[in-house]
C-alpha positions, 0 to 999 in steps of 0.5 A, spaced: 443 202 560 439 202 554 440 196 549 444 200 544 448 203 549 450 196 551 452 194 544 456 199 543 459 198 550 461 191 548 464 193 541 468 198 545 471 193 550 472 188 544 476 194 540 480 195 546 482 188 547 484 188 540 488 194 541 491 192 547 494 185 543 497 190 538 500 194 543 503 188 546 506 186 539 509 193 538 504 195 533 503 202 536 500 206 531 494 201 529 493 200 537 492 207 538 487 207 532 483 202 535 483 205 542 481 212 539 475 208 535 473 205 542 473 211 545 469 214 540 464 209 540 463 209 548 468 214 552 466 211 558 470 204 557 476 205 562 480 200 559 480 204 552 483 210 556 488 206 560 490 202 554 491 208 550 495 211 556 500 205 556 501 205 548 503 212 548 508 212 553 511 205 550 511 209 543 515 215 546 509 220 548 509 219 555 506 226 556 500 224 552 499 218 556 499 221 562 493 225 560 490 219 558 491 216 564 488 222 568 482 221 564 481 214 566 481 216 573 477 222 572 472 216 569 473 212 575 477 215 581 477 208 584 480 204 579 486 201 581 489 199 575 488 206 572 493 208 578 498 203 575 497 206 568 499 213 571 505 210 575 507 207 568 507 214 565 510 218 570 516 213 570 517 214 563 517 221 564 522 220 569 518 222 575 520 216 579 518 218 586 511 220 583 511 213 579 512 209 586 507 213 589 502 211 584 503 204 584 503 204 592 496 207 592 494 202 587 496 196 591 493 199 597 486 200 593 486 193 590 492 188 594 489 182 590 488 184 584 492 180 579 492 186 574 495 191 579 500 186 582 502 184 575 503 191 573 507 193 579 511 187 578 513 190 571 515 196 575 520 193 579 523 190 573 523 196 570 527 199 576 531 193 576 529 190 583 529 182 582 526 180 588 520 185 588 519 183 581 519 176 583 514 177 589 509 181 585 509 176 579 508 170 584 502 174 587 499 175 580 500 168 577 496 165 583 490 168 580 491 168 572 490 163 567 496 160 563 495 164 557 497 170 561 503 167 564 505 165 557 504 172 554 508 175 560 514 171 557 514 176 551 513 182 555 518 187 554 518 190 561 520 183 564 525 181 559 531 182 564 528 176 568 524 171 563 530 166 563 530 166 570 529 159 573 524 162 578 520 165 572 520 158 569 517 155 575 512 160 575 510 158 568 510 151 570 505 152 575 500 155 571 501 150 566 500 144 571 494 148 573 491 149 567 491 141 566 487 141 572 482 145 570 481 141 563 481 135 567 476 138 572 471 140 566 472 133 563 470 130 570 476 127 571 476 129 578 482 124 581 487 127 575 484 134 576 486 133 584 493 131 582 494 136 578 492 142 583 497 138 588 503 138 583 501 146 582 501 147 589 508 143 590 511 149 585 507 155 588 504 153 595 500 160 595 497 159 588 489 161 590 486 158 584 490 151 585 487 151 592 480 152 590 481 147 584 483 142 590 477 144 594 472 143 588 476 136 586 475 134 593 468 135 594 467 132 587 471 126 590 466 125 596 471 128 600 467 135 601 469 136 609 476 136 606 474 141 601 471 145 605 477 146 610 481 148 604 476 153 601 475 156 608 482 157 609 483 160 602 478 165 604 481 167 610 488 168 607 484 171 601 478 174 603 477 178 596 478 172 592 470 171 590 471 164 587 473 162 594 466 163 597 464 159 591 468 153 593 466 154 600 458 154 598 460 147 593 463 144 599 457 146 604 452 143 599 455 137 598 455 136 606 447 137 605 448 144 609 444 147 604 442 154 608 449 155 609 451 154 602 446 158 599 448 164 604 455 163 601 453 163 594 449 169 595 455 172 598 459 170 592 454 173 587 454 180 591 461 180 591 462 179 583 455 179 580 458 178 573 463 172 574 460 167 570 463 161 574 460 164 580 453 164 577 454 158 574 455 154 580 449 157 583 445 155 578 448 148 579 446 149 586 439 150 584 438 145 579 440 140 585 435 143 590 430 142 584 428 150 583 427 150 576 426 157 576 432 159 580 436 155 576 434 158 569 435 165 572 442 164 574 444 160 568 441 165 564 446 170 567 452 166 567 451 165 559 450 172 559 457 173 561 460 167 559 465 167 553 466 160 552 467 155 558 460 155 561 456 154 554 461 148 553 461 145 560 453 145 562 450 140 557 455 135 559 455 137 567 452 132 571 450 137 576 445 140 571 442 133 569 435 135 572 434 140 567 439 139 561 434 136 557 429 141 558 427 145 552 429 152 556 435 149 557 437 147 550 434 154 548 439 157 552 445 153 550 443 154 543 442 162 543 449 162 547 452 158 542 450 163 536 452 169 540 458 166 543 464 171 542 472 169 541 475 168 547 477 164 553 473 163 560 475 163 567 471 156 568 468 155 575 475 155 578 
């Protein structure tokens, strides 16, 4: 993709995100205008088509929304989220059996995709199945950040259940996990470990908490325990890329460097745009002493970062070997200049 096309793609994606936020608050006309701008800028942004489809359905125009959902699938037939959008529009057209089939197909394609799981939970809320709604929200929330959980409390599709005790428990788990992430990034690994364990006491399936616990154990000198946690996480959730990254970190702490490198390479292969995975691999190369590789992966991490890597890297002891190097300072300075508004996932 040429540089100007890449710029257009990023601008279109930013417009689509802004449009989605407007749609969520019921500002449908404004939202649709931004989705149209995004598509005019780059018609290949699937999220713009799916967001437009949902907004049209929500604003009482599900037939038009269905056309947009089909357009998204034409662009990317393997996009599981687009199938949930198709199901949403079909549901609002009263085509319940077809809607259920579309959601089922999305789940079969991406059984651990948090957006698919969340959208499926909303579907079960719409049809009034609390047990299914709870099941899929629990599965979705084990991957996401607390702001998404907070967002869900205002979601009209879920309004029938947001005051339920089980919903409050899921929300509490997400909040506790974010406390752990903040402690981890601040280098307070004992506090982070305690927070992740509190999260797991509420939701023992929380994948991000298991990964956070693994990484915290490794940082506390208990990498053998951390490795056992990470390997079990990958076994149960083989599509969760951060799990492979945690395996790699623990292997590295145990001086099993060849195995660690293989695990990192697997994680990068699965998620070449994941800034947390890329950053952890850069830290690996920093500790190994390969300046060229450290610079390469840090550059990639910052390219995909939206806030946390650029803030964390300059104070991270794992980057101690190179953080006073001119190239390191230049990368951080350039990333700060180009930084966009938004939150990052961090390394967990």
